[in-house]
N, C-alpha and C positions, 0 to 999 in steps of 0.2 A: 209647397215645392213642385214641381212637375217634375216626376220621375219615369214617367209610360214614353216619353219620346224614344222609341223603337223604332227603326226602320230597316234593321238588317236582321229580319225576320227570317226561317227558313223558306226556301223554295220550294221545298219537296213536295208534291201533290198530296198525297195522305197527310202530311201534318197542317199543310193550309187549309185542309175540308176539318182536319180536329178541333184545330183551334179557330175556326172562321166564327163562332159566335163570341167568343172573349175578344177579339180583336174589333168585333163589329159593337159589343158594349163599350170598350173603349173609344171608339169613335164617337158613340152617344154619349159618352158621358163629358167628353171633350166640349160637343154641342151645350150640353147643360150647365157646364162651368161658364161657358162664354154667354149662353142665353137665357139660362132657367125656364124653356120653354116648356108649354105641355107635349107639344110632340117627341121633345127629346125623352121627356118622363117617361112618354109612352113607349119610345123604342127601346130604353133601359129596363123598363118592367116587362117587356114581351123578352128581351133576350135575357133576362136574369131567370124567367121563366123556363128558356129553353136550355138553358145551362143546369138548372136544379133538375130538370128532367132527365138530365144526359145519364146514360147505363155505365161511360167509360168513365171512371173514376181516377184517370192517369192525367186526365186535363187541369185537375188540380196539383197535379205531383209539382212540389217547387224545384227550382234549380232551371228553369228556362224562362227567359225574358218576358215571353209572352204572359205566362202566370203571373213573375212579380209585375207587369204593370195592370193586370186586371184586379188583380188585389189590392194595387197601391190605388187605381181609379174607384174601387168598390168603396174603400176606408173614405175617400175621399167626397164621395156622393153619400154615403149614408152620416158623416159629419155635419152636412147640410140640413136641416128640417124641412125643406123642399123636397130630399130625395127620396124613391122608394124604398122606405126603410124594410117592410116586411118582406117584400121580393128578394132582399138583400140578405135576410133572415133565414130564409128558404134556401138561397143557394149555401150559408155558412154553414149549412145544417149537414147539406151535401157532403161541402167541402171536409167537415170534419170528419167523415168516416174515413177517409184516407189519412194514416198515421201521420206520414210528412206535412200532409197539408194541415193537418190539425197542429201539430207542433209549431208549423210556421205562423198560424193565425194566432198562436197564444202566443211566441215571443219576438216576431219581426215583424208583425202588422199591428198587433195591439189594438185587434177588437172589441175587448171588454169594456173601458171607456164607455165607447158606443153604444154597446148593447145594456150597460150600466143606466144610460141618459134614456134607455128607452122603456126601462123598467119601472113600472108605476101602477097605482091602483086604478086608474082611469081606463087601462084597456081591458079587455075583455078574458075571461078566464082561460078561454081557450090560447088566445095570445100569449099569455103569460106561462101556461105550460109548454108552450113552443119556443119561446123566447127563453124560457130556464133549462130547457132540453140543449139547445144550442151554447148557453153558457158553463152547463154541467161540463160540457165536453171540449169547450175551448179553455175554460179555466182549469181543467187539470194539469198540473205540473207547473203553474203559472209563477213568476220569481216578482215580488215586489219589494225593491228595495229602498224607499222613501214613503213617504205619507201622502199618495197620490191623491188628486182632488175630489175624485170620484166616491173614494172608500168611503167616507162619512154617509152620504147618501143610500149608496147601495147597502150597508151596512144596516143601515135604520129599516130599510123596505125588505132586506130579507129575514131581519129578526121579526119583525112586526108579523110576517107569514106563518114564523117557525110556532111563534108561540100562540097563534090565534087557534080558538076552538076549531077543531078539524072533523066535520060532522060529515060534511059531502065529501063525495070520492074527490071530485074537483081541488075541493080544498087540502084534503091529505096528498093529491098526486102536486101541489102546488107547495105546498110545507116540507115533502119530501125531496122536492127539485131543490127548494131555498136552501134548506140544509145542507145538499149536495155542493152548492156552490160555493155555500160560507166555507167549507170544509176545504175545499179545492182552495180559495181564496186564501184562506189562513195555514194551510199546512205548510208549514217551513218559511212562516214570512211574519216578522217579528213585527212590521209596520201597520198590517193587516190586522194581527191581534191585537195590538195594543189599541186601533183605531174600535174594534171589536166592543174591548173593555170601557172605554169612553161612549160607547153608544149605550149600553145596557148594564144593566144593575148583575155584577158577575155572579154574586153568590147565588140571588135568583135563577138567573140561566144557568149557572150548573146544576142546580136543584131540579130546572126544568127538564135539562137533555139528561139526566139521569133517569127521573121519571119517564120519558120517552124509550130509554134504553131498557129498563124494567119492565114498560108494557108492552116491549115487541115492535116497537116501530124506531125506522133510523139505522138498526141495525150498526154495522160498521162505522158509518157516517158519525155516530154519536160518539163512539170509541176513538175516532180520530181526533175530533174535536175536542173531546175532554181530555186525551193525552197531549195536544196542542197548549190548551190553558193550563194544564198543570206543567208542561216545559217551560213556558213563558214565565210562571208565577213563582215554581219552586224550583224547577230546574230539572232534566231530564233524570240528575242522580236519583231524586226524592220519589221515582216511580216504585212502587211496593211489588213484591211478588205477586199477591194477591190481586193487586191490580191487573198485574200481566197476565195472570190465570185467567182473570175474569174477561179481558179482551180477547182473548184465543179463543174460550168457551163461545162468546158472542160471534167472534168473526167465525168461527167452524160452522156453527147455524147458521150465519147470515149464507156462506158459501154452500151448504146445503138448500135451504131455501131460493137461493137466488139460480141455483142450476135447475131446479122444478120449475119455476116461474122464468125463466129463461132472460133474466135478467142482467143484460152486459154490464150495465154501469156498477150495480150491486157488485159483481164478480170482479170489475176492475179494482172499485175500491177496497174488497178484501184481499186480492192479490196485492195491491200496493200495501196496506196496512202491515199485513205479515212480513210482507218484504222486508219494510220499515222496521220493524220489531227485530228480525233476524238480524238485519245489518247493525244495528244499533248496540257498540259495545258494551252501553250500561245496562240492557234489557236482553241481551242473547243468552245470558246464563238463565235467566228465569225463563224465556222459551223453552231452552233444553230439556227443563224441569219438570214442565207441562206433562200430565200423565195421560189425559186422554187424546192425542193425536190418533191413535191406532183405533180407536175405536169409533171416532169421529169420519177419520179416513175411510174406512170399513164401511160407513153407511153410505158415503157420498160416491161409492164407486159405483155402484148399481147405478143409480141416477145419472152418473158421467157416460156409462156407457149406452142409455137411453140418449143422452142427449150427443153422441156422437151417430146414432143413428139415425136421430130427426133431423141433424144438421145436414146431413147427405140428401136426405128425402125433402127437405123443405124448400119450396119454390114461392112460398109467398114473402118473405125478408130474410134471405139466404144472407146477408151482409151482418143482421141480429145473429143470427143463429152460429155463424162465423166467428163474430165476434166473441160469442159467447163461449164455445168453444178454446178459443185462442186464450180467453183470458184464465179461463178451467187449467187448461195445459201450464200455462204461467207460475197459476197456485200451485200446483201439484210438482212441478219444479223445484219451488220455493223448498217445499215441505221435503223434497227428497236430498234435496243438498243439505241438508240439518245433520244427515248423518246419522240418524236413527236406528240404532239395532233394531227396535222395534216392528220399523217401518219397511224392513226389507223381506218381512214375506210379501210383501204386497208388491215388488219389483216384477216378477211374472206378471200379475192384472194390468200394470201400468204399461209394461211392455206391449202386451198386446193391445192397451186402447193407444198407444202411439204410432201401431200399426193402422191400426182402424181409420184414426184421425187424421194421418198423411195425407190421404186425398183430399182431405178439406185445408188444414193448417199445418202444411210441409215444414217451416220453418220452426216452430213451436214444439210439434211431435220430435223433430230431430233435436230439440235443445234437450226437450224432457228426456229421451233416450239416451243422449251423451251424458246427462247428468246422474243417470241410471250406473251406465258402465263404468264412470269416474270412480263411483263409489267401490269398485273394487280394483281400483289402480295399484295402489301398494299390496295387496295380496297378490299380484301378478296372473291372475287367473280369475274366470267366470266360474259361479257355481254349476252343475251340470243341471238343474232343474233350468236355469235362466238362458243356460245354451240351448238347451228342447226347445226352449220357446221361440229365441232368435233366431235356430235354423232357418225354420220356413220363410219366414220374411225378412231375414238379412239381405239377401239378394235384391231386393225390390228397393228396399232404404239405400241400399251402397249405389242406385243408378242415380248418378246426377242429374238435377231437378233441370230440367228442359225449360217449364214455364218460369217465370221469373226466376232465373239462379243468380241473378243479383242480391235479390232479396232473402231467397232459403240459402243462399250459398254458404253462409256462414256456419249456421247450423249445421249442415250436410259436412263441410268440413270439419267440427269439433266433434262428429259423431266417427268419421272416419279416425281423426286422430285419437278419440276414446278408444275405441277398436284395434287400434295398432297398439296400445299399450299392454295388452293381453294376448298371450300367445297361443291361443287356442284360436283367436279370431284373424290374425293377420295373415294365415293363410288365405280364407277367405276371401279378405281385405284386397290382398295381391290377386289374386283371380278374377274380383269384379271390377275392381279399379283400374283404371289405366295410367300412368303417368301424364299424358296429353290431359285426358279427360279432367284431372286432378289439376292442372295448371289453367286450364279453361275457365275451369269453375270459379278457380282464386282470384285469375284477372277479372272476371264479372265481378266478381264482389268489390275489388278495387275500383272498377269503372261505377259500380251504383252507390257503393258509399262515398265516395267522391263530389258528390253533390249533395249531401244532407249535412252539411258545416261540421259543427265540432262534434256531434252525434257519431257522423260517416269517419271523421278521423280515427276515433277510438275503435271503430267495428273494423277499420283497415288494418291498425295496428293488431288487432287481436286474431283477422284472419290470417294476415302475413305470420304472426308468431307460431298461430296452429298447423298452417302449409308448410313451413318451415321443419317443424318438430314432428311431424309425420314424414318428410323425407327425411329426416335425421334419423328415424327409426326405421323407416324400411332398406335404407340405400346401403346397411352392409350385406341384405338380403337379395338384392337384383340391380343389376348394372343400371336399367331403366332408372329406376328410382336414382340411382345416384347420378346419373345425367340430367333428370330433373332437378334434383337439388343443385347441383353446378349452376343449370340455366335460373333457377330462381335468384341465387346468390347474386348471380351478374344482373339481373334485370334494375333497370336504377328507380323504380318503383318501391320494390322490395328494400333496396337500401337503403332508400330516404326514410321509409317507413321505421326500419330497424333503428337507425340512428335518432329517429324523433322518439320513440319509444324509450331506447337507452338513455336519452336526455330528459325527458318530461320529468314531471314531479309526481305521478303516478306510482309509489313505492312498488306496488305489485307487477305494475307493467315492465319496469325494471330489472323485477327480479326474474321473469318470464326469459329477457331478451340475455341476461346473463347465465342461465340454464342452459339457453341455445349454446352461448360461447363454448359454455363447461362441457358440453356432450363430446365424447370422447371423438366421435365421426365429423364435429366442427374443421372444415379445412383452419386450422390455425395459421397456414402461410397464408391465406388471403385477407387477414384481419384487416390488412391498412387500406387493401383494394374495397371490400366493403364498407366500412366505416370511414375510411380517410378522406372518401369524395365527397360525402356531404356532411360532415361536423361542422365544416367552414361556414355551410349554407343555413345551419341551424341557428336559428335566432329568434327572438320573441318579437312578434309583428304588434307594433300598435299603432293606429289607425289614429288619426288624428281629426277630431271631429269640430267643425266650426261654434263657437260659445253661442249658447242663445242670450247673452245678457242684452245685446240691439233688440233683440225682439221682446223681451219679457220688458226691459224698460219700454218700449213703444206701448205696450199692454197696460202696463202701470200708469202712463200718463195721462189717462183719460179717467182711470179708475180710484188713484189716490188725490182727493180733493182734499184741498187746505180749508180752514175755518173762516168764517165770516169776518171780518174785522170786527163787529160787535160782540161776537162770540169770543174773538183773542182779548178783547179790552174785559169783558166780564169774567174770564177767567184771570188776568192779572189782577183785577180789583180785590176777588177771591183770594187769590193766593198769597197777595200782601196782608187782607184782613186776617187771615189766617196764622201769616209768622208773627203779624202783632201781637195777637190774643197768647201765643204760645210764648213769647219773652215777657208777656206782663201778666203769665199765668192765669188767664182770663179764655183759657179754651174751652171752658164747659160753657160759657155765654154766648157760644157762636152757635148760630141755629141750625137745626139738624138738615133744614131743607136749604141751607148753604152747601153745607158738606156733599148732600145727594145731589147739588146740582153740581160740582165738581166731578163727583162721580159719573155723572151721567155724561158729561163732556167727556172724561175721561174713556168711559167703555166707548162712545161713539167714534173716540180716534182710536182706539184699539178694534173696533168692527172694521173700519175704514181700512184700518191696515192690514188686516187678516183678509179682507174682501181681495184688497190689492194682491197681497201675496199669492192668493188663490189662484186668483186671473194670471199671476206670473208665473205659479206653478203649471197651471193648466195650457199657457203658450209652450212652455218650457217643453213638456209633457209632447204635448201636438209638435214640437220642431223635433223632437227627438225620433218621434214616431215616423216624421215623413225624412229623416237623416237616415233610420234603418229601414225604409222602405228604398230610398235611393241607393242605400248599402247594398240589400239586397239585389236590388236590379245589377248594379254594378257587377257582384259576384256572378250574377249567373250568365251576365255577359261574358264577362272576362272568363267562366268556365266554358262556355261556349268557343269562346276566340281559340283558347289555348287547346279545346279538343281538335278545332279543325286547323290549328296552329302546327299541332304533332302529328295529324294525320297528315299534313301537307308535308311537313317536315321528312316523315319516314317515307312518303312518294317521290319526294325530289332526291333522297338518298338513294332509294331504288332507282330512279331513272338516270340519276349522276352513274351509278355501277354500270348499268345497262350500255350506257351511251359509251363508257370508256370502254367496256369488253367490246362492242361494235366495232370502235375505233380501233381498236388493238388488232379486232380480225380482220379488218378492212385493210389495214397497213400489212399485216400478215400475208392476206390474199393477192394484194399487188405486187409484193416481193415475190410472193410464189408465182405467180404470171409472169411477172420479166425473166424469171430464173428460167420457167417453161419454156419461154419463146425463145430465147438465148440457146437454150439446148435443143429444143427443137431443130432449130435452122444447122448447129452444127451437126447434129446427127445425119440430116440429110445431106449433109455434104459429106461424110465420113460411109454414108451408108453403099455409095455406088464403089468407092474405093475400097471398100471392105470386102465388097461382095465378092471379087476375084480374089482378093487375097484367103478370104475364106474357104473359097473352094479350093484353093491350091493347099490350102492347110489342112482343110477336113481329108483330102484324099492322103495325105502324107501321115496325118493323126491316123486314120483308119489303119493303114499299112502298119504304122508303129504299133496300135493297139492290139492288132492283129498277131502281131509277134511278143508284145508284152504278155497277152493271154495266155499262150503256149506256156511262154516260162513261168508263170504264176499257177497255170496247171500243173507242172512239174513240180515245183516246190510245195504246193498244197499236197502234193500225194506225198514228198517226204515227211512236211509238218505232220501229218495224219498217223504215217507210220512211227513216227517220233513221239507222237502224243499215246500212241496204244502202247509203244513200250512202256513209257513213264506212268500211265494209266497202271497196268500189272503192277510196277514197282509200287505203284501206292496204295493198290488191293494188298499187295504182304507187308507194306510197314502197317496198314491199317489192323490185319489182322496180329501182328507182332504185339500194337499197340493195346489191343483188345484184348492181348492174354497178360500184357502188362497191367492193364487194368482190373482184370478178374485175380490176380496176385495181390495187387495194392488192396483190393474190395477185402480178401480173405486177411491181410495184414492188420488192416484196420479192423475188421472185427476181432482178431485175437487182441489187439490192441485195447479196444472197448472192452473187451473181457476182462483181460487185466484190470483194468481202469475199476471195472466194477468191483473187481477180486479186491483192490487196494480199499474201495470205498468201504467194502464189506468190513476188511481188516480195520481199517479205522475206526469202523463203527463200533467192531466187536472191542477195538482197544479202548475205546472212548469208554464203551460198558462196561470193559473190566476195569480199567482207570476209577469209576464211579464204583464198581463195587469194592474196590481196595480202599476206595477213600469211605467207602460206609465202615468197612471192616478194620481200617483205621480208627475210625472215630468210634468204634464198639471198644476195640481195644482200649483206646484212651479212656472210654467210661471205665472199661474194666479195671485199668492201671490206677485211676481215680478211686475206683471201689476199694481196690487191695490195699493203695496206700492208705487207705482210711481204715480199714479192718487192721493191718500192721499197726497204726498207730495207737487203736483199740486196745488191739493184743499187747502192746507194748506197755501201755498203760494199766492195762491188767496184770502182765507181769510183773511192772514194777510193783503194784499193790501186793501180790503175792509175795513178791523178794520182801518187801517190808516188814509182812505178815511172818513171814519164816524167819528174819532175822529177829525179830520178838519173841519166839517161839523158841527159838536158840537161847536168846537170853534168858527167859524164861527157866526155858530145861536146864541151863547152868546155874541158876540162880538155885532151881529144884535140886540139883546135883550137890552146889556146895551145901545148903539145907541138909540133904541126906547125908552128906559127908561128916557135918558139924552134930546131927542128931547121931550119928554112927560114933563117931568119936564119943561125945557124950555117954553115951550106952553102956562104952568101952571099959571108959575111966569108973 
């Protein structure tokens, strides 16, 4: 399918010179497809060499129709067996350095099947290493949804090189890069894992991988592949804590070794692996219990500082050094986001690292800086030791990125937003960052991310949310930021992205948008204006692509060969013979050769069917790749046309307003001119008549004015005298009022003294009341004690009275006895 027929390329002179080699290659590729001549091949090789040696990586950035047409032409040329394959491999190696181009080569242009066909034992070791280096870049993050036809052969080749004895350095490099490619293909792709398990003996291969891991070879790639195989066979939940800790130990060792060796690929895999471990809900708890993060990070930070210094001075391979530093900062960002208290002691050193690395990797440095500051968001303030480190380099970090503002702008926005959450740094942010520069950076980010597909949409939504959140925090503190917030909420693209985030399937994104709406400073009266305009435009866009059934059937028609009549007759006879023997219980009398013959025919049919399906699948895959190329070209063209249309509409609106204003000014000027001319004519007629009248009136008025002046002088003298009398009376009244004021002041002082005396008496009365209450309480207690004493004395008195009565009774009895005894004695 032809997708490179683009005639509306930019006519800007610098742009034409920038993409001249790409356009020349497209023209040569068309000639090659038409003629397959040697001259066309030589021209393509020449232009590919010039493109591969280009220092400007932006020529590979997707989103432009020229780049889409170039990659589509390169894909078709490399699919042809007569094309300049190795020159194309060199271009792909150069293009893979640019992140967005690498993503497009992986997901849009599908170069992996072509590179897999080039991979074989026939080519030299140097070519194997170059090809595998390109494949490990392009295969990173690849998505495989079905059993693609190239998988089985690629798996066989890669596993053969992995398990072969690695004696020579080149064999080690080939085995290592093959392992990296295999991990990239299998990671997150079940069809690829199943293809791998059909290619090798799973147990023996796992044992070999473990031996590689224990032997210090392979590092984090082996851990990733083991985790893939474990997840495919037992499930992610079956992974044990000891396995995760072993993976983390290997990852931290690989991280330190890769920093020393300046191995960007190993650092990328280390970052990817630890990020996946931390993002997995089943394994995150195991990661948080790993006890050696502090010691491992402490050992690696010194090497990281040296990497930062060497990357700043590296002139030999600046891309590799920058890539190493980028992946290192990403790895450290993942560790910081774990929010482990044991790692907070390293935050000042990491802040210093961010400031050093900001000259080379601004976006990653800002992301790490924002992650560190965000850890203290709940506390509401930063530690003093962290503020002391930040204070020197913070103004430099708060300068909006001048180079590539779209690429590093999102991280810069995140840093500003994180610093606004702390009260100590809000003032510095307001001093260093102006609302206009903040808005310009946000719009640059939106313009940059709009060209990068689904990843760009996510980044745009994140940028809008961070920008609105920052403006909401600073709006109560400054009218300029309040005006900036209003401008942001009026912007059509900001509204569209907020609506998309609110209606997306991403729960975290919806929560962030709802938190913005819940903020107390969010203009709730503008909810309908902000969200109502775009909600009816938010819908799922489904793109219909033509079915590859017709092309697949055309491919199958020549591959699906029918059996010959003789073979069909022999098969029918064998089946009839087997059925007869089965019914007569003589199945054992059938010769084994007859059964094997039928089995052979059956296998032949299955092989032919498998081959036909493979061919159909290959045709469908190629057709799908062509459709994706066409879609990418249409999207790029559509994006450029939308930009042109938007710019044209904005200019038209400005011109319309200007024309309307000029028309209005012209009409006003004509009306004013007519009135001025009529007025001028009338004035000329009146002036001559008015001159005489004015002279007479002037004389009369002069006389009248003289008389009036005399009269007014007399009246003024009288008023002055009257004013002097009134002034003296006012002075007397003022003196009297002053005396009254002094008397009132004395009365007020006496009143205050009386109030004080009353307050004092009240206090004394309150004190006396308290004393009386105490005295009453004491007397109550005394009464109770006296009552108790009275009761005791009454009891004592009662006892004494009782004793006294008994004594009296005894006395009476004694008296009676004595009287009796006396009477007895007398008688």
